[in-house]
VEXSEKOL-50834 format. One line per 2 residues: their letters; for each residue x, y, z of C-alpha. Coordinates in pm, 1 decimal. Each point is the difference from the previous one (the first is absolute). Example, Ala and Ser with C-alpha at 12.3 -4.5 7.8 and 13.67 -1.06 7.14 Angstrom:
<pts>
AS = 1230.0,-450.0,780.0 | 137.0,344.0,-66.0
</pts>
This chain:
<pts>
MV = 1950.0,-3204.3,-4229.0 | 264.5,258.3,-89.2
ME = -210.2,283.1,144.4 | -71.9,-197.5,316.0
RL = 367.8,-75.6,50.6 | 76.3,371.9,-38.2
FE = -257.3,76.7,269.2 | 166.1,-250.4,231.6
RA = 342.8,147.7,-68.4 | -130.3,351.4,59.5
AR = -164.7,-107.2,324.8 | 330.5,-136.9,130.2
EL = 195.1,308.0,-107.1 | -254.8,234.5,159.1
NL = -49.6,-219.4,307.3 | -372.1,-27.0,-72.1
DA = -237.6,-289.1,56.0 | -65.2,-188.3,-325.2
VE = -375.4,56.6,27.4 | 34.6,364.8,99.8
IR = 200.5,94.3,-310.0 | -270.8,-151.8,-215.4
RR = -270.2,171.4,203.1 | 161.6,336.4,-75.3
NV = 18.1,-65.3,-373.3 | -319.0,-177.2,-108.4
IT = -258.5,200.1,-193.8 | -280.5,136.8,216.3
AF = -145.8,284.8,-212.1 | -184.6,-90.2,-319.8
PY = -0.3,34.3,-292.4 | 380.1,3.6,4.2
TG = 219.9,62.9,-302.9 | 349.5,-138.0,43.2
VN = 331.8,93.0,-156.8 | -82.1,-264.2,-262.4
NI = -289.6,224.3,-112.5 | -246.9,-276.5,86.4
TY = -303.0,85.6,211.6 | -91.0,-239.7,280.1
DP = -366.1,-33.0,93.5 | -110.8,-43.3,364.2
GS = 144.6,-296.5,188.1 | 71.3,-113.9,354.6
YL = 378.9,0.1,11.1 | 35.1,128.7,354.4
EA = -295.5,-198.9,131.8 | 136.2,-322.4,-148.0
LN = 344.8,61.6,149.8 | -137.4,80.9,344.8
LC = -234.6,-299.4,4.3 | 271.6,-240.1,-112.5
EQ = 231.4,120.0,276.6 | -285.6,-22.2,251.2
ML = -67.7,-362.6,-97.3 | 358.3,-94.2,81.2
LD = -4.2,203.5,321.1 | -327.3,-154.5,116.3
GG = 132.0,-343.8,-89.1 | 290.0,52.8,237.7
WY = 262.6,-41.6,-268.4 | 213.8,293.5,109.3
DF = 7.1,-133.2,354.3 | 81.0,-343.7,-137.0
QE = 286.9,146.3,-201.5 | 144.5,166.9,308.4
RA = -17.3,-316.7,209.0 | 135.5,-221.9,-275.2
TA = 289.2,235.7,-72.0 | 96.3,-11.0,367.5
DG = 15.7,-378.4,-34.5 | 236.9,25.4,-293.4
RH = -255.3,-63.1,-275.2 | -17.8,209.4,-317.0
IG = -348.6,140.5,-52.1 | -73.7,264.6,-262.4
IG = -307.4,211.3,-76.1 | -34.5,161.6,-340.8
YS = -252.3,208.5,-191.2 | -75.8,89.2,-357.3
CF = -234.3,274.8,-122.0 | -102.7,31.1,-361.7
SE = -253.1,123.5,-248.3 | -115.5,-200.1,-299.5
RT = -106.8,197.0,-303.7 | -299.5,-165.4,-163.4
GY = -277.8,85.8,-242.2 | 216.8,139.5,-277.3
GS = -222.5,161.7,-260.6 | 61.6,86.1,-364.1
SA = 165.0,332.6,82.7 | 263.4,-169.8,217.0
FA = 91.4,-241.8,-278.1 | -13.9,272.6,-264.9
AR = 271.2,182.7,193.6 | 227.8,-295.4,-79.3
KM = -47.5,74.0,-372.5 | -129.0,-349.8,-73.6
NV = -130.2,-81.0,-349.3 | -285.6,-200.9,149.1
VP = -137.7,178.0,304.1 | -181.9,-224.6,250.2
GF = -193.9,131.2,295.4 | -376.6,-19.8,-43.8
DI = -225.7,-300.9,34.6 | -346.3,-80.4,-140.6
SE = -265.9,-220.0,155.8 | -336.2,-128.8,-116.8
VR = -267.6,-111.5,247.0 | -287.4,-201.6,-144.8
MD = -304.7,-146.1,179.7 | -195.4,-289.8,-152.3
TS = -364.2,-98.9,50.9 | 84.6,-204.4,311.1
GT = 152.1,299.3,177.9 | 353.7,-138.6,-36.6
VV = 264.1,260.6,-83.8 | 297.6,-64.8,-227.7
VT = 288.3,247.5,29.9 | 297.7,42.4,-232.7
TG = 322.1,160.4,115.6 | 327.0,71.6,-176.9
TM = 202.5,-101.2,303.8 | 108.2,-359.2,56.1
SH = 23.7,-183.3,330.1 | 310.3,-205.4,66.0
GQ = -70.2,-67.9,364.4 | -147.6,330.3,125.4
SH = -358.3,-132.1,12.8 | -153.0,240.4,-248.8
ET = -284.9,-247.5,-29.9 | -94.3,95.4,355.3
TM = 83.8,369.2,26.6 | -144.6,104.5,-335.7
AQ = -313.8,-199.5,74.5 | -27.4,174.4,337.5
IV = 13.3,340.9,-167.6 | -281.6,-94.1,-239.7
AD = -210.5,-166.6,269.4 | 34.5,304.4,224.6
RL = -95.5,246.4,-274.8 | -298.7,-202.5,-124.5
GI = -123.7,-139.9,330.7 | 26.2,-366.1,-98.4
DV = 168.0,-307.7,144.1 | 363.1,-40.7,-99.3
EQ = -81.3,-351.0,-123.4 | -209.4,157.4,-277.7
VK = 304.9,171.9,-151.2 | 227.1,-169.4,-252.4
IV = 331.6,162.2,-93.9 | 144.3,-49.9,-348.1
QG = 369.0,80.3,-37.7 | 277.1,-98.6,-236.3
DT = -232.5,-80.1,-289.8 | 88.7,243.9,-276.9
DR = -300.5,-111.0,-206.3 | -236.2,128.9,268.1
IT = 183.2,283.3,174.9 | -51.2,348.0,-140.1
YG = 354.5,119.2,69.2 | 252.2,23.7,279.4
FG = 368.6,-4.7,84.6 | 20.5,-286.7,246.4
SF = 138.1,-21.1,352.7 | 319.0,178.3,100.8
AS = 109.3,277.9,234.3 | -283.9,-76.1,243.2
RS = -255.0,146.9,-241.7 | -269.7,-266.5,7.4
IT = -228.7,135.8,272.0 | 95.0,365.3,-40.8
IG = -51.8,13.6,-378.3 | -181.9,-320.2,-97.1
GS = -215.5,-2.1,312.1 | -99.1,361.1,-56.1
AV = -112.4,-79.4,-356.2 | -203.9,-292.1,136.2
AL = -157.8,227.7,262.1 | -93.5,267.3,-256.1
AS = -153.7,-256.0,-235.3 | -195.5,-147.1,291.8
NK = -127.7,346.4,89.9 | -117.3,52.7,-359.4
LG = -184.9,-330.8,-0.5 | -153.0,85.9,336.2
DK = -125.5,330.8,-142.3 | -165.0,-182.4,-289.4
LC = -165.0,-247.8,236.7 | -137.5,290.0,201.6
EI = -125.9,185.2,-306.9 | -188.9,-304.0,-128.9
AA = -137.8,-88.3,344.8 | -118.8,356.3,67.0
HL = -184.4,-5.8,-331.3 | -163.3,-334.6,78.2
ME = -107.0,117.4,347.7 | -110.2,339.8,-136.1
TR = 214.9,198.1,240.8 | 284.6,248.4,-27.8
DD = 354.6,-118.6,-78.6 | 127.6,160.1,320.4
NV = -255.7,-191.6,207.9 | 155.0,-343.1,-59.6
EL = 307.0,-180.5,129.4 | 182.8,-329.8,-45.1
AS = -36.4,-249.8,282.6 | 47.6,-378.1,22.7
GR = -66.3,-92.6,-361.6 | -285.0,241.5,-51.8
VR = -78.9,364.4,-61.6 | -231.5,136.6,269.0
QR = -170.9,330.7,59.2 | 175.3,216.7,256.1
DD = -328.6,120.8,150.3 | -162.4,-344.6,13.5
HS = 227.0,-303.3,20.3 | -294.2,-234.6,-53.9
KY = -9.3,113.3,-362.5 | 280.3,-145.8,-209.0
VT = 96.9,-173.1,-323.7 | 248.1,-288.2,-1.0
YR = 301.8,-4.5,-229.2 | -147.2,-305.6,-172.8
DI = -317.4,193.9,-71.4 | 202.6,289.5,-137.8
AD = 212.0,-235.6,-213.1 | -316.0,-164.1,-131.8
VA = -115.6,338.6,-123.5 | 343.2,109.5,-126.2
YL = 51.0,-312.7,-210.2 | -345.3,-145.9,-72.6
KA = -253.1,285.3,25.9 | 182.8,297.7,-143.4
QL = -330.5,177.7,-70.1 | -30.1,63.6,375.3
LP = 333.2,183.1,24.9 | 10.6,376.4,60.7
KG = 34.2,212.0,-310.5 | 364.9,27.2,-107.9
VE = 120.0,-300.2,201.9 | 158.9,-270.8,-214.0
PG = -80.5,-369.9,51.0 | 240.5,-213.2,202.3
LS = 181.0,53.4,327.7 | 364.8,84.5,-50.9
AT = 231.6,289.0,63.9 | 359.3,79.8,-92.6
AS = 233.2,243.0,173.9 | 365.8,94.8,-4.3
FD = 225.9,142.6,266.9 | 330.4,184.2,-14.4
VF = 211.1,206.8,238.0 | 132.0,338.5,-108.2
ND = 237.0,72.2,287.3 | 301.7,-166.6,160.9
GT = -199.7,-295.3,127.8 | -65.4,-100.3,356.3
FS = 235.6,-118.8,272.9 | -48.8,-285.8,241.2
NA = 225.0,0.5,305.7 | 112.4,-229.8,278.8
TH = 246.6,-49.1,281.5 | 158.0,-338.1,71.7
GV = 154.3,-85.7,337.6 | 220.5,-306.1,56.4
VV = 163.4,-164.1,300.7 | 286.4,-240.0,-72.9
EL = 248.6,-208.3,194.8 | 349.5,-62.6,-133.7
HE = 143.8,-337.9,100.6 | 375.0,-1.0,61.3
GT = 55.7,-368.1,-59.1 | -157.2,-14.9,-343.9
GR = -39.3,360.7,-115.0 | -368.9,-70.9,-51.2
VE = -243.4,291.4,-1.0 | -318.8,-102.4,178.2
IL = -303.5,224.4,-38.1 | -179.6,11.8,335.3
KY = -271.5,252.7,-86.9 | -127.7,168.1,-314.5
VC = -253.9,284.7,2.8 | -141.7,175.3,-306.1
VE = -222.9,308.2,19.0 | -129.6,67.9,-350.2
DC = -228.9,253.5,-165.3 | -127.7,-78.5,-349.5
GV = -299.0,229.7,25.1 | -335.2,-174.1,22.4
AI = 65.9,-373.7,21.1 | -265.0,-163.5,-219.8
NP = 77.2,-333.2,166.8 | 235.4,21.6,301.3
KI = 75.7,-373.7,-7.3 | 123.0,25.3,-357.0
VE = 212.2,302.7,89.9 | 152.1,-197.6,287.0
GQ = 69.7,-290.3,-233.4 | 186.2,231.0,-235.0
CR = 189.7,153.1,293.3 | 104.8,-338.0,135.5
GG = 104.6,-128.9,-340.0 | 196.9,314.8,-74.4
IA = 166.5,1.2,340.6 | 100.0,-364.1,-47.0
QG = 162.4,96.7,-330.4 | 171.3,297.2,164.2
IA = 136.2,-214.6,282.4 | 121.0,-246.7,-261.4
GA = 191.0,275.0,-178.1 | 142.3,127.4,327.9
LF = 123.2,-331.7,138.9 | -1.9,-279.9,-256.8
EQ = -40.6,53.0,-372.6 | 304.2,79.2,-213.3
VS = 88.4,-61.0,-361.7 | 372.5,-67.7,-19.4
YD = 245.6,-113.0,-269.4 | 347.6,-148.8,-17.9
DH = 296.2,167.4,-173.0 | -111.8,-140.4,-334.2
GN = -353.0,135.9,25.2 | -163.4,-331.0,85.4
PL = -294.1,29.5,240.9 | 69.4,-149.3,341.0
CA = -369.2,-30.7,85.7 | -152.8,-178.1,-294.2
SF = -275.6,-164.9,205.9 | -191.8,46.0,323.9
ID = 249.3,-232.6,166.8 | 256.2,281.0,-24.1
YK = -225.5,306.1,-15.0 | -132.9,56.6,350.6
VP = -373.2,60.2,6.3 | -138.6,35.9,353.8
TA = -266.2,-235.9,129.9 | -261.1,42.7,272.0
CE = 275.7,-85.8,249.0 | 196.3,314.6,-87.7
IP = -289.1,246.3,-35.8 | -140.2,117.5,336.1
DI = -356.5,80.0,95.0 | -69.9,347.6,-136.5
EI = -218.7,244.8,190.7 | -183.2,237.2,-234.0
HH = -191.4,314.4,91.9 | -207.0,202.4,-247.0
LE = -35.1,375.9,-23.5 | -230.5,158.4,-256.2
TP = 67.3,331.4,-170.5 | -241.8,-6.8,-296.1
CL = 134.2,103.1,-337.5 | -188.0,310.9,-107.1
FT = -18.7,-79.2,-371.7 | -50.7,-376.0,-37.1
ES = -361.8,-111.9,-3.9 | 25.8,-222.9,308.6
GA = 262.7,198.1,191.1 | 238.3,-294.7,-42.4
KG = 372.1,24.6,-64.6 | 226.1,-273.6,-134.4
AG = 152.9,-260.7,229.6 | 188.0,-239.0,-227.3
EG = 367.3,53.9,79.4 | -35.7,146.3,347.8
GT = 127.9,-295.5,200.7 | 301.2,-49.5,-222.2
IG = 98.1,368.3,11.8 | 16.3,24.3,377.7
AP = 141.3,-333.7,110.0 | 366.2,1.9,-116.2
AA = 81.6,336.0,157.6 | -181.9,-81.3,324.8
VL = 183.7,-331.2,36.9 | 337.6,154.8,-85.7
NA = -55.1,284.9,246.8 | -92.4,-249.5,271.9
VN = 312.7,-205.1,-68.4 | 218.7,310.2,22.8
DG = -171.8,97.8,324.2 | 92.6,-343.0,133.4
LR = 360.3,63.0,-106.5 | 23.5,345.3,159.9
ST = 242.6,-118.2,271.0 | 244.1,-128.6,-265.0
GV = 37.4,325.1,-193.7 | -67.5,-193.8,-320.0
EL = -270.1,101.8,-249.6 | -127.0,-222.8,-279.7
ND = -138.0,160.7,-313.7 | -37.5,-293.3,-237.6
TP = -269.7,-259.8,-46.8 | -42.6,-285.8,35.6
IT = 137.6,17.3,353.5 | 194.6,-323.9,14.4
PV = 79.4,-197.5,316.6 | 368.9,38.5,-84.5
AV = -30.0,380.9,1.9 | -193.5,0.8,329.3
QA = 242.3,-242.6,163.3 | 299.2,209.0,-109.4
AL = -160.9,318.6,129.7 | -79.7,-154.2,338.5
AK = 354.6,-132.4,25.9 | 133.7,356.3,-24.9
GR = -205.2,96.3,301.5 | 133.6,-274.6,226.2
P = 249.3,106.0,268.3
</pts>
């Protein structure tokens, strides 16, 4: 939010459009190493900014602002551009000189005689739907129905090892370990099937719960048949192949991680009588690489944006002169409801990460990062005729009302 406010201040001082100053400064050449000595992998910073602006232009919001301003209303349009660093590997944490260095993750993928696959992961879902996305990765790699995949997480008696969920690492690190383990199991399925069908290893492929010959799809062996051999008829296995169907793999990142990016655009109206900030339109253009499940990504965006709006307009921990909390319950601490959070329009761009197994980047905190600055910039745009700028959150009705009062003749 500090950087975005500085952009707004610079735009006013240089008499530049708020979008144009961002357009001139976003990263467009990759890989890019910044003054922080961190290297940014390819993203869609400029594309996200342009598309977000276009959505508001096509929606007629700039024309609406002009008409409403002529009628004495206070309409503001604000933007926020950001990158979200995700997929921290061991090297990134080692640079912090930590005694225990997290970063990698390990996954085991095991198929039983029914063709059902059980997957362990060191990450832990607390609302991000790992049960769906991890299962999708396995199902895609092995060519099976997602309903045949069971994810085991949070059980330290069964999980090989892992460092949990934080810093948007679950899909980038944990998901990559799951993908690699799935690939290993797929290779073993192919090796056994090729032996049973008396063909070359490179002449078979995984497809719909079976291994079939590439040159003759009518010849195949089902996963159940392969499992029957792997567990119950080990004498039929190829020489050197161990009984059972399981594979374990680890994944780590040995660079600065990957960067998701987004642009948020907000239209607000400031009400003179009450000082209320009403959000009329909210647009988010996000790029988290390959979206394993776009609906889940949108759910995370919407939840994060709701939290960001809450921080911008409502939530505040305050104390009296004696240090007693003034918001000891949700009666006093303002948490927004569905009435305060607007419909949120989300558009996806995809710039695949070049070193995660699925091309995915993290998406956890994205909505929360962009929302406060976008809302604050929109409010200040609505106050432009008053000469007042607000730089604190939450933006209270009292502050808005006082600012509007300064602009009255």
